[in-house]
C-alpha positions as CSV (number, residue, x, y, z in Angstrom):
1,M,-102.1,-27.6,-151.2
2,L,-102.1,-30.2,-148.4
3,K,-104.9,-31.4,-146.3
4,T,-105.3,-29.7,-143.1
5,G,-107.1,-31.5,-140.4
6,S,-109.4,-34.3,-141.1
7,R,-108.5,-36.9,-143.8
8,N,-111.6,-35.7,-145.6
9,G,-109.4,-32.8,-146.4
10,T,-109.6,-29.1,-145.7
11,F,-107.0,-26.6,-146.6
12,L,-103.8,-27.0,-144.7
13,L,-102.2,-28.8,-147.5
14,A,-101.9,-26.0,-149.9
15,M,-100.2,-23.5,-147.6
16,G,-98.2,-25.7,-145.3
17,A,-96.5,-27.3,-148.2
18,A,-95.6,-24.1,-149.9
19,V,-94.0,-22.5,-146.9
20,A,-92.4,-25.6,-145.6
21,L,-91.1,-26.6,-148.9
22,A,-88.8,-23.6,-149.1
23,A,-86.7,-24.8,-146.2
24,C,-85.7,-28.5,-146.2
25,S,-83.1,-30.2,-148.3
26,K,-81.5,-33.2,-146.7
27,P,-82.8,-36.1,-144.6
28,D,-79.8,-35.4,-142.4
29,S,-81.3,-34.9,-139.0
30,A,-78.3,-33.1,-137.4
31,T,-77.6,-30.6,-140.2
32,T,-79.4,-27.4,-141.2
33,D,-82.2,-29.0,-143.1
34,T,-85.0,-26.5,-143.4
35,G,-87.8,-28.3,-145.1
36,L,-90.7,-30.5,-144.4
37,A,-92.3,-33.6,-145.7
38,V,-95.5,-35.4,-145.0
39,A,-96.4,-39.0,-145.3
40,D,-99.4,-41.1,-144.3
41,T,-98.1,-44.2,-142.7
42,G,-101.0,-45.0,-140.5
43,A,-99.5,-43.2,-137.6
44,A,-101.7,-43.3,-134.6
45,M,-100.8,-39.9,-133.4
46,V,-102.0,-36.7,-134.9
47,D,-103.9,-36.5,-138.2
48,T,-102.4,-33.5,-139.8
49,D,-103.9,-33.9,-143.3
50,M,-104.2,-30.8,-145.3
51,A,-106.2,-30.5,-148.4
52,P,-108.7,-28.1,-149.9
53,A,-112.4,-29.1,-149.7
54,P,-113.5,-30.9,-152.9
55,G,-114.2,-28.4,-155.6
56,A,-112.8,-25.5,-153.7
57,A,-110.2,-23.6,-155.7
58,L,-107.3,-22.3,-153.6
59,T,-106.3,-18.7,-154.1
60,D,-102.8,-17.4,-153.4
61,A,-104.1,-15.8,-150.2
62,N,-105.4,-19.3,-149.1
63,I,-102.1,-20.9,-150.0
64,V,-100.1,-18.3,-148.0
65,Y,-102.4,-18.9,-145.0
66,I,-102.1,-22.7,-145.2
67,L,-98.4,-22.6,-145.4
68,D,-98.1,-20.2,-142.4
69,Q,-100.4,-22.4,-140.3
70,A,-98.5,-25.6,-141.3
71,N,-95.2,-24.0,-140.3
72,L,-96.7,-22.8,-137.0
73,L,-98.0,-26.3,-136.2
74,D,-94.7,-28.1,-136.9
75,S,-92.6,-25.5,-135.1
76,A,-94.8,-25.7,-132.0
77,S,-94.8,-29.5,-132.1
78,G,-91.0,-29.4,-132.2
79,V,-90.9,-27.3,-129.0
80,I,-92.8,-30.0,-127.2
81,A,-90.6,-32.8,-128.6
82,V,-87.5,-31.0,-127.4
83,A,-89.0,-30.8,-123.9
84,K,-90.6,-34.2,-123.6
85,G,-88.6,-36.4,-126.0
86,T,-86.3,-39.0,-124.3
87,N,-84.7,-40.4,-127.5
88,S,-81.8,-38.2,-128.5
89,E,-82.7,-38.5,-132.2
90,V,-86.3,-37.5,-131.5
91,R,-85.1,-34.4,-129.5
92,E,-82.7,-33.5,-132.4
93,Y,-85.5,-33.9,-134.9
94,G,-87.7,-31.6,-132.8
95,K,-85.0,-29.0,-132.7
96,R,-84.7,-29.2,-136.4
97,M,-88.5,-28.8,-136.9
98,M,-88.4,-25.8,-134.6
99,R,-85.6,-24.1,-136.4
100,D,-86.6,-25.0,-140.0
101,H,-90.3,-24.2,-139.7
102,H,-89.7,-21.0,-137.8
103,G,-87.4,-20.0,-140.6
104,L,-89.9,-21.1,-143.3
105,R,-92.7,-19.2,-141.6
106,E,-90.7,-16.0,-141.6
107,Q,-89.8,-16.6,-145.3
108,G,-93.4,-17.2,-146.2
109,Q,-94.6,-14.1,-144.3
110,A,-91.9,-12.0,-146.0
111,L,-92.9,-13.2,-149.5
112,A,-96.6,-12.6,-148.8
113,K,-95.7,-9.0,-147.7
114,K,-93.6,-8.5,-150.8
115,L,-96.3,-9.8,-153.1
116,G,-99.0,-7.8,-151.2
117,V,-101.0,-10.9,-150.4
118,T,-103.0,-11.0,-147.2
119,P,-103.3,-14.5,-145.9
120,A,-106.9,-15.7,-145.9
121,A,-108.3,-19.0,-144.6
122,P,-110.0,-21.2,-147.2
123,A,-113.5,-22.4,-146.8
124,N,-114.0,-25.0,-144.1
125,D,-110.6,-24.1,-142.6
126,N,-109.8,-26.0,-139.4
127,A,-106.1,-25.1,-139.0
128,K,-106.6,-23.7,-135.5
129,T,-108.7,-26.7,-134.4
130,E,-106.0,-29.0,-135.7
131,L,-103.2,-27.1,-134.0
132,D,-105.1,-27.4,-130.7
133,R,-105.7,-31.1,-131.2
134,V,-102.1,-31.9,-132.0
135,L,-100.7,-29.9,-129.1
136,T,-103.2,-31.4,-126.7
137,M,-102.3,-34.9,-127.9
138,L,-98.6,-34.3,-127.6
139,N,-98.9,-32.6,-124.2
140,G,-101.0,-35.4,-123.0
141,A,-98.7,-38.2,-124.1
142,A,-96.7,-39.9,-121.4
143,K,-93.0,-38.9,-121.5
144,G,-90.8,-41.7,-122.7
145,R,-91.1,-44.2,-125.5
146,D,-94.8,-43.5,-125.9
147,F,-94.2,-39.8,-126.5
148,D,-91.3,-40.4,-128.8
149,K,-93.2,-42.8,-131.0
150,A,-96.4,-40.7,-131.0
151,Y,-94.4,-37.6,-132.1
152,I,-92.5,-39.3,-134.8
153,D,-95.4,-41.3,-136.2
154,D,-97.3,-38.0,-136.4
155,Q,-94.4,-36.3,-138.2
156,V,-94.3,-39.0,-140.8
157,T,-98.0,-38.7,-141.5
158,Y,-97.8,-34.9,-141.4
159,H,-95.0,-34.7,-143.9
160,V,-96.6,-37.2,-146.3
161,N,-99.6,-35.0,-146.4
162,L,-97.5,-31.9,-146.7
163,L,-95.9,-33.2,-149.8
164,A,-99.4,-33.8,-151.3
165,T,-100.3,-30.3,-150.3
166,A,-97.2,-28.8,-152.0
167,T,-98.2,-30.5,-155.2
168,S,-101.8,-29.1,-155.0
169,A,-100.4,-25.7,-154.1
170,M,-98.1,-25.7,-157.1
171,G,-101.0,-26.3,-159.4
172,A,-103.2,-23.7,-157.7
173,A,-100.7,-20.8,-157.2
174,Q,-101.2,-17.9,-159.6
175,N,-98.1,-15.9,-158.7
176,A,-94.9,-17.1,-160.3
177,E,-92.8,-16.2,-157.2
178,L,-95.1,-18.1,-155.0
179,K,-95.0,-21.1,-157.3
180,N,-91.2,-20.9,-157.4
181,F,-91.1,-20.7,-153.6
182,I,-93.1,-23.9,-153.3
183,Q,-91.0,-25.7,-155.9
184,K,-87.8,-24.9,-154.1
185,A,-89.3,-26.0,-150.8
186,A,-90.2,-29.5,-152.0
187,P,-86.8,-31.1,-151.4
188,A,-86.8,-29.8,-147.9
189,V,-90.2,-31.4,-147.2
190,Q,-89.0,-34.7,-148.5
191,A,-85.9,-34.4,-146.4
192,H,-87.9,-34.0,-143.2
193,L,-90.1,-36.9,-144.2
194,D,-87.0,-39.1,-144.8
195,G,-85.6,-38.1,-141.4
196,A,-88.8,-38.9,-139.6
197,Q,-89.2,-42.3,-141.3
198,A,-85.6,-43.2,-140.5
199,I,-86.3,-42.5,-136.8
200,Q,-89.6,-44.3,-136.9
201,K,-88.0,-47.5,-138.0
202,K,-85.7,-47.5,-135.1
203,L,-88.6,-46.9,-132.6
204,M,-90.6,-49.9,-133.9
């Protein structure tokens, strides 16, 4: 699905997109948008690419794992944004990511259980390393405009990549319900990306 970690690509893209996709819908930052989106806009913050290694075919177990890790990362990042953000829109966006991605993670885990699919990390998986890197970066950023911009820049890049992951996951998924889950999530991912980009423009 999406790239997860380095821009050279790993695995995060497949899973993160699928799970995240099933939650967002509108770029409206204050509503109940439950999706995600990823875009690479040269953000200087956290590189949250997600993509399977070249030539590595993703299994449904890989996709479920990637999605779960992607939702975990975005939800955890949102918690920090709520605590450290000083811009009201940044804090609201963080709350939205916490809410939407927590919900998406639960939905993805429920679907995996229903399908009898046990999440499995793809080859060269670096999701946990990426999670640590992002959280360390956010926790280390100075509170104020620097943090707000770093968080939103990272969210734009993250959601651009997540959209790419969703596309890859759709093509790789074998189970029809999993494919459908990813397809329905896509608009949510786009909505999150749109919301992050709108805030990013105001912080320039």
